[in-house]
N, C-alpha and C positions, 0 to 999 in steps of 0.2 A: 665378661665371662667368655672364655674360649672353650667351646664344646667341639667334640669330634663331629665331622660333617654328617655321618649317619645318624648320630644321636640328635643333632640339631634338626635334621629333616623330619625325624620321627616326632619330636616335640612340636614342631611347627605344624605338621599335618594333624596331629591330635588336637592342637589348639583350634585349627580351622574347622575340624569336624564338630567340635564342641561349641563353636561360635564365640570363643574367648580369644583374648590377645595372648601373644607369646609370653609377655610379662606375667599375666594372670596365671597362665598354666604352669610356668616355672615356679612361681611363688607357691602355688597350691602343692606341687610335688615336693618342694623343699620343706614346706610346713609339715606335710604328711610324713616325710622322712624324719624330721626332727621330733615328731610325736611318738615315733616307734620306740619301744623299750630298747634300751641299749645295755650291753654288758660291760660298759666301761668300768674300770676299777676291778674287774674280776679277771683273774688269770685264765687263759684259754684252757679248756678241759683236756685238750689233746685228743679228743674224740671227734670224729667227723659226724656231721648231721646227715651226710649223704650215705647211701648204702655202700658198704664195703664188699667188693667182690673178692672172694677167697679162691686161691689156687687149689689144685687137687690135694696138695700136701697140707691143707688147712692153715697155711700161713698167709698173712695179709699181703696184698700187692703193695710194693713200696710206693711212696709218693713220687710223682714224676717231677723232680726239681729240674731247674734249668741245667744244672751240672750233670745230672743223670741223663737228661735228654741229649746233651752235647756228647757225652761218652757213647751213648747208644748210636747216635748219628755217625760219629767218627768210626765206630766199629763196623757199621753198615757200609760206610764209604770205603773202608779198607777192604772189606770182603768183596765189594763190587770191583775194586781196583785189581785185586788178586785174580778174580774170575776173568777180567778182561785180558790179563796177561797169561791166562791158562795155567795158573798155579794151583 
């Protein structure tokens, strides 16, 4: 199993604090996750379980997709470039 370094360190530290082996701790977390009720087979509701922050105009803030983030960053970079040339 290949885990990100940060996650591996966290699990290893937790196992040490609990006096358990890394294998026991990982097995416990995996079993716990598998016991959680899942919504498999159910289509996503399209609603966020997180709070939605509304803008002043009462419209929802759009989801920040990677494409939207790239467009926003490009616009910001262009604005900085124009400012640097005094335009």
